[in-house]
N, C-alpha and C positions, 0 to 999 in steps of 0.2 A: 890474292889481293889485287886491287887496281893499280894502274901505273902511277897514280898520284902517291908520292911518298907519305908514309904514316906521320912523320914529323911535321910535314907541311899541313896535313889535315888537322893535327892536334893544335898547331900554332894558329891555324885559321879559326878553330873553335874557341880557343882561348881569347884571341883578339876580338872576335864577335861578341863573346860573353862580356868581356870587360867594357867594350863600347856600349853595349846595350844596357848593362847594369849601371853604368855611369849616367846615362840619360834617365833611366828609371829612378835612380837615387835622387837626382835633382828634382824630378816631378814629385816623388814621395816626400821629400823635405819641404817643398813649397806648398803642396796641397794635400798631402797624405792620400794621394790617388795616383795610379799609374795607368796610362793608356794601354789598352789591350793590344793595340797595334805593335807595340814593342815586342811583346812576347810572341805574337804571331809571326813577325818577321824573323825573329831568332829561332822559332820552332821550325819554320820552313827551311831556313839555312842549315839547321842541324840535321834535318831529314836528308837534305842534299849531300852534306858532307859524309854522313853515314852510308849513303848509297854508294858513293865513290869508294869508301873503305871496304865494303863487303860485296861489291859487284862481282868479284871473281869466285865467290863461295855461294853456291845456290841455297844451301840451308840457312847460312847466316844472313844472306840478302833477303830471303823470304821472311825470316824472323824480324829483320830490321824494318821491313815494310809494315808488318803488324805492329811493332812497337812504335814506329813513327806515327802511324794513324792513332794509336792509343794516346800518345803524348799530345798530338794536335787536337784531339777532341776535348782536351782540357783548356785549350787556348782560344777556341772559336765558339761562338754562341749558338751551337747547333740545337740546343734544347729550347730556345725561345719559341719557335713556331709550335713545338709539341705541347708547350704549356697551355696553349689556347684550348687544347682538347682535354688535358688532364694535368694537374700540378704534379702528380705522382709518376706519370709516364716516363719522363726523363730519368728519374731516379731508378726505376726498375730496369730501364735499358742500360744504365751505367752498371748496375749490379751484374747483369748478364755479361756485359763487355769485360768487366774486371775478372770475372770467373773464367771466361773464355780465353782471354789473353794470358792470364797467369797459368791456366791449365795447359795452353799450347806451348808456352815457353818451357815449363817444367817437364812436360811430356817429351819435348824434343831433346832437352838436356839428358833425360833418362835414356832415350834411344841412342843418341849419338855421343854422349859424354860432354864434358866441359873442357874448354881449352882450345888449343890451336887446331886439333883434329875434330872438334865438335862445336858446341855452342860457345862463342867467345864470351869471356868473363864480362867484357864491356856491356854485352846485351843484358846479362843478368843484373848488372849495376844500374842500367836504365830502368828496368822493371822495378828493382828495389827502391830506386829514387821516387818513382811515381807513387808506389804504395806508401812509402814513408811520408811524402809530402801530403798526400790525401788523408792519411791517418792523423797526422799532426793538425791538419786543418779541421777535421771533424771533431777532434777533442778540444780545440780552441788554443792549442799551443802556437800555431800559426794563425793569428786572428784574421788577417786580411787575405783576400784571394790573391793579391799581388805577391804576398810573401810566398805562398805555396807555388805560384806560377814561376817566380824567380828561382826557387829551388829546383823545380822540375826542369826548367830550361838549362840551368847550370849543369845538371846531371845528364842532360840530353846532348848538349854541345861538347861536354868534356866528361864522358862516363868514368874514365880513370885518368889519373895523373901521377905517375910513379917517379917523376924526376924533378922535384922542386930544386931551387938553387941550393938549399941547405936543409939537411935533416940528419939526425943521428943514424948511423949504419943499421942499428938494431931496429929502427922504426921504418927504414926505407922499404924493406921487403913487404911490409903490410900494405903499403900504398898500391902495390901492383894488383891487389885483389880487393881493395877497399873502395867503395863508391866515392867518387870525388865530391858529390853533393853532400854526403854525410860528413866528410871532412870539413866542407864549407860550413855546414850547420853547426858543428861542434866549435869551430873557430868563432863563428858569429856569436854563439851563446857565451863563449868566454869573454869576448869583447863587450857583450851586453851587460856583464856583471857590473860594469862601471855605473850603469843607470841607477840601480837601487842604492848603491853607495853614495852617488851624487845627490839623490833625493834625500837620503837620511842626513847628509851633511847640511843640505839646505834647510831642512826642518829643524835640525838641532841649532843652527845658527840663528833661527828666528824663534826659538823656544816653542816650537809647535810639534815636536817629535812625539808620536804615539806608537807604541809597539803593539802589533807588528806592522800596522798599515803605514807607519812612517817611512817604510822602505819602498812603498809602491805609489804613494800619493802625497798631496800637499794641499794647502788651502790657498784660494785665490778670491779676490772680490767678485761678487756676482756680476758686476758690470763688465768684467773681463771675460766672462764665460763664452759669449758668442765669438770672441776673437781668438780664443785659444783652441788648439787641437787637443782636446781632453774629453774624458767621460765623466759625467757627474756621478759621484758615489754617495755623497751625504750632504743634504738630505735627498731622499728618493721619493718618487711619486709612484708608488706601487700600483695604485688603481689605474693610473694613466699609462704606466709602462706596459701593462698587459695589452692595452689597446693600440699603442703606438707601433706602427710598422718599423721594421729595422731599416735604418738609413742605408742606402746603397751608393750614394754619391756624396761628394764633398758639400754640394749645395744642400742636400737633404739633411746632412749631419749638422751643418751650421744652422739651418732652419729649426732643427730640434733644440739646439742649445739656446737659440733666441727665445723659443717658447718657454723653455725651462727657466731662463733668466727672468722673463716677464712674470712667471708664476712666483718665483722666489722673491722678487721685488714686491709683488702684491702681498706676500706673507711677511714682509719686513725683514727678510734674511739678507745680510750684507756680505757674508763670507761662506764659501762652500768647500767641501773636500772633493778633490778630483784626482784622477789618474791620467797620465799623459798618453796620447796616441803616438807611439814611437814609429819613426820611419825605418822599419826593420829591413827594408831593401838595402838601406845604406850599410847596415851591419852585415848583410849577405855579401855586398861588394867588398867590405873589409875582410870577410872570411875567405873570399876568393883570392884576394891579393895575398893574404897570409898563407893560403894553401899553395899558391904558386911559389912563394918565397921559401917557406919552411915546412910545407906539408901539414900534417895534423898536429896542432899545437899540443893537444893532450898526449899524443904519442911521444912527441919530442920531450915534454916534461917528464913523462914516465921513464923514458929511456935514459935521461940524465940523472935521475934520482938513484 
């Protein structure tokens, strides 16, 4: 290991993560968009911290360089120039990179083992975090790119965190081998349960609750559509939706809602059913704080039952 104390490296990672997520959460709340520069700075910082942690171990350091490059390719727009030649080229390159990186890490683990004398568990946790975040993004569980990047950065800066301020003894041992980012995601999901409950209460109080969509959406006046961070669900414009490009920025999203509102007014529709665009980075921040204070909340509850 390097001369830099492990506790200092962990504390530095935690501090950077909290500061970065706080800034990102404010941006996500205000505009439902987070500047990539935040993730890029945090990613570079995580690469440097890991370099200090593993500089004394040739195998671990080499793997860290591979994993750091793997993480950073998710945070920088390297694919933009390649898309001028082919829209599919970046995707094929990423598939090759995913296979190569995963194969390299697993092969090294088989050759040298896992743990203090082989591949550190923290490196496996980083790989697992990237695979999890990308998988959840592809299936739509993490809808926004910022949500996936926040999870990746959390697991990169703090791969493992085995010493929260409080957690039941029976749950503490699991944290030593459990990816920190997965704990954060579970905590964030538990906090997010309040959203469908709150939406259902809102709908019931206005006598507009409809099962099951009354847990995920609500009605608003058409005139409010451009000003709200929402997705229009009912009515839909199926013929136009197929032609409409997916909005990639806050401005494009607002422009889409303005066009939808204009069409709805033309049809004489005054109220529509929408679902909210949630600032999930804020929930990830809450999940990080909970993980630092009490570890994995699901583990804690299970241990107390």
